C-alpha positions as a printed NumPy array, in Angstrom:
array([[  0.436,   0.16 ,  -0.204],
       [  1.461,   3.495,  -0.902],
       [  1.498,   5.874,   2.085],
       [  0.484,   9.009,   1.645],
       [  3.542,  12.38 ,   2.316],
       [  3.587,  13.754,   5.395],
       [  3.657,  16.905,   4.432],
       [ -0.599,  16.373,   3.47 ],
       [ -1.157,  15.466,   7.171],
       [ -1.644,  18.372,   9.827],
       [  0.014,  19.195,  13.439],
       [ -2.345,  16.966,  14.786],
       [ -2.859,  13.878,  12.297],
       [  1.195,  13.544,  12.625],
       [  0.596,  13.633,  16.208],
       [ -1.974,  10.439,  16.028],
       [  0.49 ,   8.919,  13.846],
       [  3.317,   9.164,  15.898],
       [  1.431,   7.964,  19.489],
       [ -0.633,   5.369,  17.809],
       [  2.79 ,   3.987,  15.809],
       [  4.348,   3.403,  19.251],
       [  0.991,   2.123,  20.783],
       [  1.466,  -0.425,  18.067],
       [  4.892,  -2.029,  19.326],
       [  2.751,  -3.196,  22.651],
       [  0.453,  -4.869,  20.218],
       [ -0.092,  -8.293,  21.999],
       [  1.778,  -7.593,  25.332],
       [  0.542,  -7.457,  28.335],
       [  0.764,  -4.164,  29.026],
       [ -0.967,  -2.762,  26.325],
       [ -3.916,  -1.573,  27.727],
       [ -1.733,   0.356,  30.395],
       [ -0.119,   2.18 ,  27.165],
       [ -3.245,   2.474,  25.133],
       [ -4.826,   4.249,  28.182],
       [ -1.45 ,   6.279,  28.318],
       [ -2.279,   7.268,  24.812],
       [ -5.977,   7.783,  24.887],
       [ -4.849,  10.468,  27.886],
       [ -2.202,  11.932,  25.386],
       [ -4.543,  12.742,  22.663],
       [ -7.374,  13.835,  24.734],
       [ -9.48 ,  11.203,  23.41 ],
       [-11.345,   8.33 ,  25.232],
       [-10.55 ,   4.864,  25.417],
       [-13.726,   3.785,  22.651],
       [-12.089,   6.557,  20.168],
       [ -8.898,   5.56 ,  20.639],
       [ -9.504,   1.985,  19.044],
       [-11.797,   2.684,  16.351],
       [ -8.808,   5.182,  15.605],
       [ -6.898,   2.427,  15.834],
       [ -8.746,   0.2  ,  14.047],
       [ -8.624,   2.694,  11.075],
       [ -5.248,   3.034,  10.895],
       [ -4.926,  -0.811,  10.528],
       [ -7.62 ,  -1.154,   7.254],
       [ -6.048,   2.302,   5.531],
       [ -2.988,   3.268,   6.929],
       [ -2.234,   7.114,   7.267],
       [ -5.614,   8.013,   5.476],
       [ -7.531,   6.555,   8.527],
       [ -6.118,   9.433,  10.451],
       [ -7.064,  12.13 ,   8.406],
       [-10.564,  13.482,   9.265],
       [-13.174,  12.55 ,   7.448],
       [-15.027,  15.747,   5.724],
       [-19.279,  15.723,   5.857],
       [-20.383,  15.957,   2.39 ],
       [-22.681,  18.861,   3.809],
       [-20.064,  20.929,   5.005],
       [-20.736,  24.634,   4.965],
       [-24.523,  24.225,   4.334],
       [-26.518,  25.545,   7.234],
       [-29.003,  23.177,   7.875],
       [-32.124,  25.53 ,   8.412],
       [-35.907,  25.081,   6.733],
       [-35.93 ,  27.543,   3.414],
       [-38.59 ,  29.809,   4.512],
       [-36.684,  30.259,   7.431],
       [-33.48 ,  31.357,   5.775],
       [-36.36 ,  33.434,   2.747],
       [-37.362,  34.971,   6.033],
       [-33.467,  35.779,   7.533],
       [-32.09 ,  37.255,   3.628],
       [-35.498,  39.642,   2.631],
       [-35.688,  40.888,   6.443],
       [-32.075,  41.598,   6.109],
       [-31.35 ,  43.226,   2.125],
       [-34.902,  45.125,   2.371],
       [-33.625,  46.428,   5.924],
       [-30.428,  47.878,   4.339],
       [-32.003,  49.655,   1.12 ],
       [-31.197,  53.607,   0.151],
       [-29.624,  54.865,   3.451],
       [-31.582,  52.186,   5.817],
       [-29.038,  50.441,   7.909],
       [-29.766,  46.944,   9.875],
       [-27.077,  44.56 ,  11.565],
       [-27.537,  40.69 ,  11.755],
       [-28.198,  41.008,  15.595],
       [-31.479,  43.054,  14.619],
       [-32.479,  40.857,  11.81 ],
       [-32.038,  37.259,  14.635],
       [-33.553,  39.563,  17.331],
       [-36.766,  39.809,  14.469],
       [-36.57 ,  36.024,  13.908],
       [-36.795,  35.716,  17.203],
       [-40.192,  37.761,  17.291],
       [-41.289,  36.072,  14.459],
       [-40.898,  32.736,  16.031],
       [-43.085,  33.734,  19.016],
       [-45.397,  35.563,  16.446],
       [-46.218,  32.154,  14.664],
       [-45.804,  30.096,  17.579],
       [-42.8  ,  27.901,  16.151],
       [-40.414,  26.919,  19.428],
       [-37.708,  25.662,  16.781],
       [-36.634,  28.659,  14.988],
       [-32.685,  29.432,  13.626],
       [-30.528,  30.779,  16.087],
       [-28.456,  33.996,  16.34 ],
       [-25.226,  31.678,  15.053],
       [-27.329,  29.923,  12.679],
       [-28.375,  33.836,  11.32 ],
       [-25.277,  34.822,  11.144],
       [-24.031,  31.809,   8.97 ],
       [-26.83 ,  32.486,   6.847],
       [-26.247,  36.252,   6.488],
       [-22.243,  35.632,   6.097],
       [-22.745,  35.111,   2.112],
       [-24.758,  37.876,   2.094],
       [-22.789,  40.559,   4.228],
       [-19.162,  39.584,   2.191],
       [-20.484,  39.856,  -0.987],
       [-21.746,  43.494,   0.326],
       [-18.375,  44.011,   1.183],
       [-17.014,  43.199,  -1.812],
       [-19.492,  45.453,  -4.267],
       [-18.343,  48.346,  -1.957],
       [-14.896,  47.66 ,  -2.233],
       [-15.274,  47.243,  -6.185],
       [-17.137,  50.937,  -5.911],
       [-14.205,  52.758,  -3.43 ],
       [-10.761,  54.041,  -5.136],
       [ -7.854,  51.533,  -5.083],
       [ -4.948,  50.74 ,  -3.51 ],
       [ -2.765,  48.459,  -5.098],
       [  0.494,  48.511,  -1.976],
       [  1.117,  51.552,  -1.158],
       [  0.373,  53.219,  -4.712],
       [ -3.09 ,  54.659,  -4.979],
       [ -4.614,  53.788,  -8.561],
       [ -7.095,  56.394, -10.379],
       [ -9.12 ,  54.991, -12.864],
       [-10.758,  57.34 , -15.151],
       [-14.359,  57.555, -16.715],
       [-12.721,  56.733, -19.731],
       [-10.498,  53.839, -18.824],
       [ -7.071,  55.685, -17.804],
       [ -5.215,  54.242, -15.013],
       [ -3.292,  56.707, -13.04 ],
       [ -0.482,  55.626, -10.598],
       [ -0.614,  58.487,  -7.641],
       [  3.351,  58.837,  -7.109],
       [  4.355,  61.601,  -6.745],
       [  3.001,  66.086,  -6.097],
       [  1.422,  67.887,  -8.483],
       [  0.522,  64.903, -10.527],
       [ -3.086,  64.454,  -9.796],
       [ -5.477,  67.679,  -8.543],
       [ -8.934,  67.103,  -7.776],
       [-10.742,  70.089,  -7.795],
       [-15.074,  70.492,  -6.651],
       [-17.326,  73.278,  -5.03 ],
       [-19.629,  73.42 ,  -1.515],
       [-21.433,  75.91 ,   0.33 ],
       [-19.472,  76.795,   2.563],
       [-21.807,  76.812,   6.319],
       [-21.012,  80.242,   7.302],
       [-22.905,  83.73 ,   6.418],
       [-21.148,  86.791,   5.206],
       [-22.571,  90.417,   4.916],
       [-21.567,  93.512,   3.247],
       [-19.435,  96.93 ,   4.569],
       [-23.337,  97.949,   5.576],
       [-23.716,  94.635,   7.909],
       [-26.198,  93.528,   5.299],
       [-26.524,  89.754,   4.869],
       [-25.178,  88.309,   1.579],
       [-25.408,  85.014,   1.37 ],
       [-23.518,  81.547,   2.093],
       [-20.22 ,  82.398,   0.545],
       [-19.254,  79.431,  -2.556],
       [-15.652,  77.653,  -1.608],
       [-13.623,  76.087,  -4.168],
       [-10.741,  73.575,  -3.587],
       [ -8.144,  72.179,  -5.332],
       [ -6.38 ,  69.109,  -3.66 ],
       [ -3.098,  67.295,  -4.258],
       [ -4.181,  63.579,  -4.544],
       [ -0.509,  62.74 ,  -3.168],
       [ -0.286,  64.944,  -0.362],
       [ -3.562,  65.675,   0.463],
       [ -2.232,  69.31 ,   0.566],
       [ -4.826,  72.165,  -0.413],
       [ -3.278,  73.829,  -3.421],
       [ -5.641,  76.745,  -3.973],
       [ -8.929,  77.899,  -3.367],
       [-11.865,  80.415,  -4.534],
       [-14.197,  81.854,  -1.627],
       [-16.695,  83.869,  -3.631],
       [-20.921,  84.169,  -4.053],
       [-20.904,  83.466,  -7.714],
       [-22.4  ,  80.173,  -7.822],
       [-20.124,  76.969,  -9.142],
       [-18.921,  77.77 , -12.338],
       [-16.471,  77.362, -15.23 ],
       [-15.149,  80.622, -14.327],
       [-15.256,  80.362, -10.794],
       [-13.078,  76.685, -11.397],
       [-10.867,  78.745, -13.384],
       [ -9.888,  81.296, -10.633],
       [ -9.556,  78.418,  -8.09 ],
       [ -6.933,  76.825, -10.697],
       [ -5.073,  80.482, -11.189],
       [ -4.364,  80.569,  -7.42 ],
       [ -3.539,  77.029,  -6.929],
       [ -0.957,  77.398, -10.014],
       [  0.754,  80.542,  -8.823],
       [  2.643,  81.334,  -6.25 ],
       [  0.529,  82.533,  -3.019],
       [  0.19 ,  86.288,  -2.413],
       [ -1.778,  87.309,   0.883],
       [ -3.784,  90.35 ,   2.182],
       [ -2.572,  92.972,   4.125],
       [ -3.246,  92.039,   7.89 ],
       [ -3.872,  88.242,   7.28 ],
       [ -0.333,  87.2  ,   6.593],
       [  0.049,  83.163,   8.344],
       [  2.855,  82.624,   9.564],
       [  4.015,  80.205,   7.491],
       [  4.776,  79.506,   4.084],
       [  1.903,  78.555,   1.628],
       [  4.829,  76.922,  -0.291],
       [  2.37 ,  74.721,  -2.98 ],
       [  1.591,  75.785,  -6.469],
       [  2.591,  74.106, -10.33 ],
       [  0.733,  73.246, -13.208],
       [ -0.715,  69.674, -12.718],
       [ -0.386,  66.514, -15.161],
       [ -3.722,  65.558, -14.248],
       [ -6.992,  67.165, -13.282],
       [ -9.381,  64.589, -11.807],
       [-12.888,  66.22 , -11.849],
       [-16.717,  64.674, -11.402],
       [-18.493,  65.431, -14.953],
       [-20.292,  68.833, -13.601],
       [-20.946,  71.599, -16.796],
       [-18.196,  73.577, -13.94 ],
       [-15.771,  70.632, -15.232],
       [-16.741,  69.908, -19.276],
       [-17.314,  73.177, -20.974],
       [-15.329,  74.721, -23.169],
       [-13.496,  77.087, -20.852],
       [-11.524,  74.777, -18.777],
       [-11.005,  72.893, -22.032],
       [ -8.875,  75.935, -23.632],
       [ -7.384,  76.047, -20.295],
       [ -6.207,  72.253, -19.904],
       [ -5.032,  72.365, -23.559],
       [ -2.447,  75.645, -23.299],
       [ -1.546,  74.467, -19.683],
       [ -1.307,  70.972, -21.094],
       [ -3.087,  69.207, -18.491],
       [ -5.288,  65.603, -18.919],
       [ -8.555,  66.48 , -18.338],
       [ -9.987,  62.792, -16.304],
       [-13.58 ,  62.478, -15.484],
       [-14.329,  59.923, -12.187],
       [-16.388,  56.868, -13.322],
       [-18.615,  57.136, -10.048],
       [-19.447,  60.065,  -7.76 ],
       [-18.349,  57.86 ,  -4.627],
       [-14.516,  58.031,  -6.212],
       [-14.387,  61.536,  -5.066],
       [-13.785,  61.494,  -1.359],
       [ -9.971,  62.917,  -0.996],
       [-11.469,  66.573,  -2.463],
       [-15.002,  66.45 ,  -0.812],
       [-13.711,  65.33 ,   2.714],
       [-11.6  ,  68.607,   3.537],
       [-14.911,  70.237,   3.077],
       [-16.226,  68.658,   5.993],
       [-13.19 ,  69.575,   8.059],
       [-13.052,  72.854,   7.044],
       [-16.63 ,  73.035,   8.113],
       [-15.621,  71.265,  11.333],
       [-13.19 ,  72.926,  12.894],
       [-13.066,  76.292,  10.91 ],
       [-16.272,  78.054,  10.473],
       [-18.389,  76.578,  12.884],
       [-15.899,  78.373,  15.576],
       [-16.82 ,  81.953,  13.525],
       [-19.665,  84.631,  13.793],
       [-23.117,  83.495,  11.248],
       [-21.898,  79.608,  11.32 ],
       [-25.035,  77.997,   9.946],
       [-25.861,  74.131,   8.209],
       [-28.421,  73.13 ,   5.336],
       [-30.549,  72.128,   8.642],
       [-31.15 ,  75.72 ,  10.362],
       [-33.948,  77.685,   8.472],
       [-36.013,  77.424,  11.869],
       [-32.813,  79.822,  12.931],
       [-31.952,  81.594,  10.308],
       [-33.15 ,  84.89 ,  11.708],
       [-31.051,  84.431,  14.466],
       [-27.62 ,  83.292,  12.373],
       [-28.611,  86.245,  10.27 ],
       [-28.254,  88.926,  13.275],
       [-24.948,  87.296,  14.521],
       [-23.196,  86.994,  11.039],
       [-20.317,  90.117,  10.772],
       [-17.928,  88.91 ,   8.851],
       [-17.307,  90.023,   4.98 ],
       [-15.831,  88.487,   2.269],
       [-12.721,  89.933,   2.563],
       [-12.108,  88.859,   6.627],
       [-13.318,  85.681,   5.736],
       [-10.86 ,  84.686,   3.303],
       [ -7.905,  86.18 ,   5.115],
       [ -9.181,  83.724,   7.844],
       [ -9.523,  80.809,   6.103],
       [ -6.226,  81.261,   4.339],
       [ -4.712,  81.875,   8.228],
       [ -6.55 ,  78.158,   9.154],
       [ -5.051,  76.233,   5.687],
       [ -1.376,  77.542,   5.41 ],
       [ -0.834,  77.316,   9.624],
       [ -2.946,  74.76 ,  10.703],
       [ -4.422,  72.391,   7.901],
       [ -1.371,  71.96 ,   5.504],
       [  0.495,  71.816,   8.782],
       [ -1.203,  68.165,   9.842],
       [ -0.492,  64.684,   8.704],
       [ -3.097,  62.411,   6.381],
       [ -4.435,  59.827,   7.839],
       [ -2.537,  57.585,   5.399],
       [  1.182,  58.953,   6.524],
       [  0.942,  59.728,  10.426],
       [  4.583,  60.828,  10.031],
       [  4.648,  63.639,   7.605],
       [  2.334,  66.766,   7.372],
       [  0.947,  67.783,   4.269],
       [  2.589,  70.411,   2.81 ],
       [  6.35 ,  67.712,   4.23 ],
       [  5.233,  65.11 ,   1.855],
       [  3.71 ,  67.266,  -0.932],
       [  7.584,  68.801,  -0.686],
       [  8.881,  65.318,  -0.316],
       [  6.837,  64.321,  -2.886],
       [  8.099,  66.641,  -5.529],
       [  9.404,  66.166,  -8.787],
       [ 11.83 ,  69.088, -10.92 ],
       [  9.766,  72.13 , -10.204],
       [  9.174,  74.23 , -13.674],
       [  8.973,  78.276, -13.844],
       [  5.254,  79.057, -13.232],
       [  3.135,  80.038, -16.434],
       [  3.282,  83.933, -17.276],
       [  0.712,  85.524, -15.386],
       [ -0.39 ,  87.372, -18.151],
       [ -1.029,  84.   , -19.38 ],
       [ -3.703,  82.626, -16.949],
       [ -5.056,  86.013, -17.036],
       [ -5.991,  84.945, -20.681],
       [ -7.569,  81.963, -19.586],
       [ -8.976,  81.998, -16.113],
       [ -9.843,  85.093, -14.913],
       [-13.599,  86.725, -15.56 ],
       [-14.626,  88.888, -18.781],
       [-16.306,  92.035, -19.655],
       [-16.258,  94.145, -23.17 ],
       [-16.386,  97.626, -22.512],
       [-15.421, 100.738, -24.881],
       [-12.514, 103.402, -23.725],
       [-14.159, 107.162, -23.221],
       [-12.853, 110.355, -24.134],
       [-10.352, 111.014, -22.05 ],
       [ -9.223, 107.235, -20.894],
       [-12.286, 106.465, -19.026],
       [-14.27 , 102.527, -18.22 ],
       [-17.048, 102.355, -16.783],
       [-18.015,  98.483, -15.052],
       [-20.035,  97.651, -12.469],
       [-21.58 , 101.28 , -11.872],
       [-17.555, 102.446, -10.925],
       [-15.399, 104.733, -12.957],
       [-11.978, 103.369, -14.265],
       [ -9.066, 105.221, -15.473],
       [ -5.927, 103.968, -16.414],
       [ -2.418, 105.109, -18.02 ],
       [ -2.118, 105.254, -21.521],
       [ -5.717, 104.479, -22.529],
       [ -6.379, 107.859, -23.7  ],
       [ -4.98 , 106.961, -26.815],
       [ -7.214, 103.999, -26.903],
       [-10.754, 106.531, -26.297],
       [-13.307, 104.293, -28.804],
       [-11.786, 101.206, -28.942],
       [-13.072,  98.128, -28.105],
       [-11.645,  96.   , -24.893],
       [-11.875,  93.928, -22.802],
       [-11.978,  93.379, -19.042],
       [-10.82 ,  90.861, -16.873],
       [-10.718,  91.128, -13.29 ],
       [-11.219,  88.582, -10.353],
       [-14.92 ,  88.885,  -8.674],
       [-13.583,  89.258,  -5.282],
       [-11.942,  92.788,  -5.841],
       [-12.748,  94.979,  -8.695],
       [-11.492,  98.242,  -7.747],
       [ -8.311,  96.819, -10.166],
       [ -9.515,  95.402, -13.77 ],
       [ -6.615,  94.038, -16.197],
       [ -7.485,  96.18 , -19.9  ],
       [ -6.964,  93.885, -23.133],
       [ -7.307,  95.061, -26.105],
       [ -9.253,  92.058, -29.039],
       [ -6.319,  91.313, -31.705],
       [ -7.429,  88.641, -34.044],
       [ -7.373,  85.39 , -32.292],
       [ -5.763,  86.88 , -29.487],
       [ -6.364,  89.818, -26.811],
       [ -3.229,  92.227, -26.426],
       [ -3.052,  93.847, -22.76 ],
       [ -3.215,  97.414, -22.699],
       [ -2.862,  98.46 , -18.853],
       [ -4.458,  97.71 , -15.189],
       [ -7.555, 100.691, -14.464],
       [ -8.145, 101.47 , -11.026],
       [-11.167, 102.652,  -9.925],
       [-11.249, 106.456,  -9.158],
       [-11.291, 107.22 ,  -5.212],
       [-11.061, 103.191,  -4.449],
       [ -7.362, 102.746,  -5.208],
       [ -6.734, 101.481,  -1.402],
       [ -9.739,  99.808,  -0.911],
       [-11.29 ,  96.645,  -1.588],
       [-14.472,  95.883,  -3.339],
       [-16.328,  92.702,  -4.229],
       [-18.54 ,  92.672,  -7.479],
       [-21.218,  91.567,  -5.028],
       [-20.732,  93.859,  -2.737],
       [-20.596,  96.977,  -5.123],
       [-24.199,  95.469,  -6.465],
       [-25.441,  95.742,  -3.405],
       [-24.484,  99.216,  -2.69 ],
       [-25.732, 100.463,  -5.961],
       [-28.579,  98.908,  -5.314],
       [-29.243, 100.691,  -1.513],
       [-28.533, 103.458,  -3.431],
       [-30.965, 103.336,  -5.557],
       [-33.842, 102.667,  -3.172],
       [-32.32 , 105.866,  -1.367],
       [-32.452, 107.513,  -4.207],
       [-28.92 , 108.614,  -4.34 ],
       [-26.594, 109.297,  -7.397],
       [-24.397, 105.948,  -7.571],
       [-20.843, 107.37 ,  -7.991],
       [-17.622, 106.305,  -7.198],
       [-17.573, 108.812,  -4.405],
       [-20.697, 107.891,  -3.   ],
       [-19.76 , 103.833,  -2.567],
       [-16.17 , 105.305,  -0.894],
       [-18.58 , 107.033,   1.776],
       [-20.677, 104.169,   1.975],
       [-17.77 , 101.542,   2.381],
       [-16.265, 104.021,   5.176],
       [-18.969, 104.431,   6.724],
       [-19.249, 100.74 ,   8.474],
       [-15.569, 100.921,   9.215],
       [-16.172, 104.579,  10.944],
       [-18.975, 103.216,  13.02 ],
       [-17.27 , 100.412,  13.738],
       [-14.282, 102.338,  15.144],
       [-16.463, 104.699,  17.215],
       [-18.254, 101.794,  18.842],
       [-15.281, 100.523,  19.753],
       [-13.812, 103.736,  21.283],
       [-16.449, 104.812,  23.267],
       [-16.255, 104.1  ,  26.8  ],
       [-18.703, 102.209,  28.664],
       [-21.672, 103.139,  30.548],
       [-21.876, 103.048,  34.335],
       [-24.078,  99.971,  35.13 ],
       [-26.412, 102.527,  36.875],
       [-27.33 , 105.796,  35.106],
       [-28.152, 107.483,  38.173],
       [-24.897, 108.114,  39.261],
       [-24.432, 110.429,  36.089],
       [-24.802, 114.026,  36.719],
       [-28.432, 115.101,  35.833],
       [-27.24 , 117.624,  33.108],
       [-25.487, 115.285,  31.048],
       [-28.168, 112.592,  32.275],
       [-30.944, 115.104,  30.679],
       [-28.851, 116.991,  27.889],
       [-26.632, 114.111,  25.675],
       [-23.867, 115.632,  23.916],
       [-25.286, 116.169,  20.527],
       [-23.222, 114.538,  17.484],
       [-22.024, 117.498,  14.999],
       [-24.167, 116.708,  11.292],
       [-21.575, 115.336,   9.363],
       [-20.663, 117.618,   6.025],
       [-22.05 , 116.914,   2.86 ],
       [-20.841, 115.416,   0.355],
       [-20.574, 117.652,  -2.519],
       [-23.169, 116.535,  -5.863],
       [-20.652, 114.741,  -8.031],
       [-21.891, 114.68 , -11.456],
       [-20.787, 111.371, -13.934],
       [-20.666, 112.669, -17.637],
       [-20.917, 110.04 , -20.234],
       [-17.979, 110.493, -22.619],
       [-18.897, 108.518, -25.656],
       [-22.184, 110.32 , -25.79 ],
       [-20.278, 113.963, -25.691],
       [-18.581, 113.086, -28.245],
       [-20.971, 112.368, -30.764],
       [-23.186, 115.328, -29.535],
       [-19.532, 117.569, -30.581],
       [-18.665, 115.709, -33.393],
       [-15.424, 114.585, -32.162]])
């Protein structure tokens, strides 16, 4: 008889073989029963079971020592009606957003058995075994829907079938928008609403590369402004400079986004073509966790600590939230930049606890080339408006009068204005020449050179001036901006009133000092130079 190789035996079976072979040496001797009892104790078997095992060994050799597998092993012996009941309850309990555990199903089985008067029903362990295949299949399906890690390398698969192994910084950027959970106000304290936050994330380091915070809804132009901020070296607002440096910038090789119109427009295609960026669309919304996860962190750790914080379910408290709001868009952006640079990018990501995001971005850099020329990015990424230059080199945009150097020589010419809606006090003036635009000059809003004014704030101020039937001029808008600053300064510098007003002298309590009436602003008349030119035949 050919004996099987010992390598095919388990450790337990080898131990049985050694003990039984030692017992066989005493076969036919008077001490056999004593050795048999000791062997049974060694194998933790009864003498009866040992005798059965010895008999199998004598008949079939080593094969007789192997454990016999039941033909129905792995199958749960339970009535088909109970099996269908368990699977149906589990599937119905996990449809949509509902979540039902296997322990809850076991309780439902016991409750159903009591209702129908059945004493024999599947135990909790049997319910778990029946559901094990269903749970394993659901977990496997969830793994297939999520982005895949192969070892230490993240592999992204685009909708077109392109597979990208993320191996270094600035290889793959991701971009997305969300309404920020905070309400902002204009320069007069009137509520403007919730701004839209756009972030650009480096997939390798999870570092925030750039942002755009504005009141415009998501669009290709907003995406362009966020990309412009991410591509160029960073500049900060005066008074909001972070302690650390926002070092990250550059041009990505791939831009990985969803299939929204704000990422698939002709404008974004033109930007990607000019900068050499490959546009890739996600296969499923579930694969956008890398760019969407920071939104939750920002709302939880940053926006929730500021006045005017709101959520999607805060409609009953909207009045109190609006009353609490006091941050302008400029102030919020400055605070947000400081949080990102000094806090978020300095923290380690969940997949790399040893290095901060900015350190991982720095370490994962390939050869960093020179950033694109800022004028080229202006052509691709900034908002555009067509205007005409008036006699004397003036422009009119958003109810503001602009003037720039060397524009007087282009009176009557049609030009293209490019601007950042977060600050329209300065616009860039281009002149179309064929298929390209040539930069002419920077134009500054008169009397507003030292201010910062967003397009949304300019519209809100113009609306208030129209309602007050006041002439809309640069001076009136400037006065509107400065009045709130003056009010806050006076409020902060005023001494606090005593707790008991009776402590005041009677003449002071009865005759409060009247503040001098503000001097009226001189009437400013705005001329339409184009109309004057046509009227005088110039």
